[in-house]
Wavefront OBJ file of the C-alpha trace (Angstrom):
o trace
v -18.385 -29.001 19.015
v -16.924 -30.836 21.895
v -13.127 -31.271 22.188
v -12.060 -34.557 22.966
v -8.206 -35.399 23.147
v -7.969 -37.881 20.433
v -9.461 -34.626 17.859
v -7.721 -31.745 19.308
v -4.923 -31.670 16.924
v -7.826 -31.977 14.004
v -9.392 -29.267 15.802
v -6.192 -27.077 16.546
v -5.301 -27.459 12.574
v -8.866 -26.325 11.276
v -9.021 -22.978 13.775
v -5.700 -22.208 12.231
v -6.386 -22.676 8.800
v -9.761 -20.803 9.260
v -8.469 -18.189 11.316
v -4.552 -17.613 10.904
v -4.762 -15.766 7.283
v -7.148 -13.192 8.780
v -4.808 -12.791 11.572
v -2.096 -12.420 9.838
v -3.178 -9.977 7.170
v -4.743 -7.788 9.856
v -1.239 -7.672 11.596
v 0.664 -6.644 9.127
v -1.799 -3.792 7.997
v -1.185 -2.854 11.578
v 2.460 -3.147 11.540
v 2.713 -1.656 8.287
v 0.841 1.467 9.843
v 3.170 1.319 13.021
v 5.978 1.455 10.462
v 5.082 4.238 8.367
v 4.772 6.243 11.616
v 8.253 5.203 12.975
v 9.694 6.290 9.554
v 10.519 9.546 10.550
v 10.514 9.736 14.280
v 14.432 9.405 14.317
v 14.855 12.362 12.331
v 12.600 14.600 14.063
v 14.147 13.562 17.584
v 17.463 14.054 16.018
v 16.327 17.521 15.241
v 14.866 18.179 18.942
v 17.778 17.216 20.506
v 20.250 18.927 17.959
v 22.087 15.995 16.997
v 21.281 17.046 13.278
v 20.203 19.752 11.420
v 18.849 18.216 8.215
v 14.856 17.723 7.999
v 13.373 14.956 6.619
v 12.941 14.859 2.925
v 9.901 16.621 1.671
v 8.836 13.856 -0.789
v 8.970 11.047 1.516
v 7.606 12.697 4.182
v 4.223 13.704 1.985
v 4.493 10.061 0.393
v 4.501 8.549 3.878
v 1.458 10.917 4.957
v -0.464 10.006 1.867
v 0.008 6.384 2.406
v -1.114 6.797 6.174
v -3.965 8.640 4.973
v -5.191 6.064 2.670
v -4.784 3.144 5.593
v -6.312 5.640 7.979
v -9.776 6.153 5.058
v -9.874 2.362 4.711
v -10.049 1.796 8.441
v -13.069 4.035 8.572
v -14.329 2.325 5.711
v -14.102 -0.746 7.562
v -14.952 0.489 10.888
v -11.694 -0.983 12.507
v -11.209 0.767 15.389
v -7.719 -0.516 16.341
v -6.399 1.066 13.083
v -8.351 4.363 13.672
v -6.952 4.878 16.814
v -3.610 3.588 15.698
v -2.966 6.117 12.837
v -4.833 8.686 14.351
v -2.566 8.763 17.208
v 0.237 8.551 15.029
v -0.687 11.510 13.404
v -1.436 13.688 16.285
v 2.131 12.539 17.945
v 3.912 13.361 14.406
v 1.860 16.866 14.237
v 2.964 17.490 17.858
v 6.609 16.760 17.353
v 6.561 18.689 14.266
v 4.814 21.758 16.003
v 7.864 21.373 18.533
v 10.264 21.820 15.920
v 8.690 24.574 14.442
v 8.106 26.415 17.487
v 11.377 26.011 18.862
l 1 2 3 4 5 6 7 8 9 10 11 12 13 14 15 16 17 18 19 20 21 22 23 24 25 26 27 28 29 30 31 32 33 34 35 36 37 38 39 40 41 42 43 44 45 46 47 48 49 50 51 52 53 54 55 56 57 58 59 60 61 62 63 64 65 66 67 68 69 70 71 72 73 74 75 76 77 78 79 80 81 82 83 84 85 86 87 88 89 90 91 92 93 94 95 96 97 98 99 100 101 102 103 104
């Protein structure tokens, strides 16, 4: 495919139509994993610093972790390394935060 100046708008539009849905879906899925991991971080940090003595509700944490496990399994099945690393790192960070609170 040659890129001539008069064909650029059509070429760009064609590329966006082909790639934007896939890029958007993958980006939204990655952002969903980040938001799920970040859901309990403020409460855990408040517990660690002594600003609060209330822990996150157990059902919320269990549902959040169940969703993350499902996202992790999906990433493994699809061999999506970005999401495997993102969700795996999130699990490690949350486990460390919880261990610091538990063994404080």
